[in-house]
C-alpha positions in Angstrom: 0.2 0.0 -0.2 3.0 2.5 0.7 3.6 3.1 -3.5 -0.1 3.6 -3.5 -0.5 6.1 -0.7 0.9 9.4 -0.5 0.9 12.7 1.3 -2.7 13.9 1.3 -4.4 11.6 0.6 -7.4 10.5 3.1 -7.0 7.1 4.5 -9.8 5.1 6.6 -8.9 3.7 10.0 -10.1 0.0 10.5 -8.2 -1.1 13.1 -8.3 0.6 16.4 -6.5 -2.4 18.2 -3.8 -1.6 20.9 0.0 -0.4 19.8 1.7 -3.7 18.2 4.7 -2.8 20.3 3.6 -1.8 23.5 0.5 -2.8 24.0 -0.4 0.4 25.0 -4.6 2.1 23.2 -4.3 4.1 20.5 -5.8 7.4 20.0 -6.9 6.4 16.9 -11.3 5.8 16.3 -12.1 2.8 14.1 -14.7 4.4 11.3 -12.9 7.5 11.0 -11.0 9.3 8.1 -7.9 10.7 8.3 -5.4 12.7 6.0 -1.6 11.1 5.5 1.0 14.2 6.4 4.0 11.8 5.6 4.6 8.1 4.2 7.7 6.6 6.1 9.3 3.5 4.4 10.4 1.9 7.2 9.2 -2.4 8.6 6.5 -2.3 11.1 8.1 -4.5 14.0 4.7 -6.5 13.5 6.1 -7.8 10.0 2.9 -7.1 8.0 3.4 -3.9 6.5 6.8 -2.2 4.8 5.9 1.5 5.9 4.4 3.5 8.4 1.8 6.5 7.9 2.1 9.7 10.0 -1.7 10.9 10.4 -1.0 13.7 12.7 -1.9 11.6 15.8 0.9 10.8 18.0 3.8 9.6 15.9 3.4 7.0 13.0 0.8 4.0 12.6 1.0 0.8 10.6 -0.3 1.0 7.2 -2.1 -2.2 7.9 -4.3 0.1 10.2 -5.8 1.8 7.3 -7.3 1.6 4.0 -6.9 4.6 1.5 -10.3 5.7 0.3 -10.6 7.2 -3.5 -9.9 10.7 -4.3 -13.2 12.7 -4.8 -14.0 13.3 -8.3 -14.3 17.2 -9.5 -17.9 18.2 -9.5 -19.0 20.2 -12.1 -20.3 24.0 -11.4 -22.9 25.3 -13.3 -21.2 28.7 -15.0 -22.8 31.9 -15.8 -23.4 32.6 -19.7 -21.7 35.7 -20.7 -23.8 37.4 -22.8 -22.2 40.3 -24.8 -22.8 43.6 -24.0 -25.3 45.7 -26.3 -23.9 49.2 -27.7 -25.8 51.6 -28.6 -24.6 53.5 -31.4 -24.2 57.7 -31.6 -25.0 59.4 -34.4 
């Protein structure tokens, strides 16, 4: 997933289990979305991922805790039609 995820992407937290290494509870909430600040190419101690994601909460988290959300498609906004200005001819 690290080759697909980049800074600025939105990810969904799907696993708010305790920390892999320390066993302490994590401040992440399952079902909430987070914006990726940075992707660090570093193998997680759990052995399931090759990168850690920094989402602005504490330090960095195993990428297996998240799922990449699709990027929103651009919405078309209605444009105002520009009408040519009428000119009066003065003689």
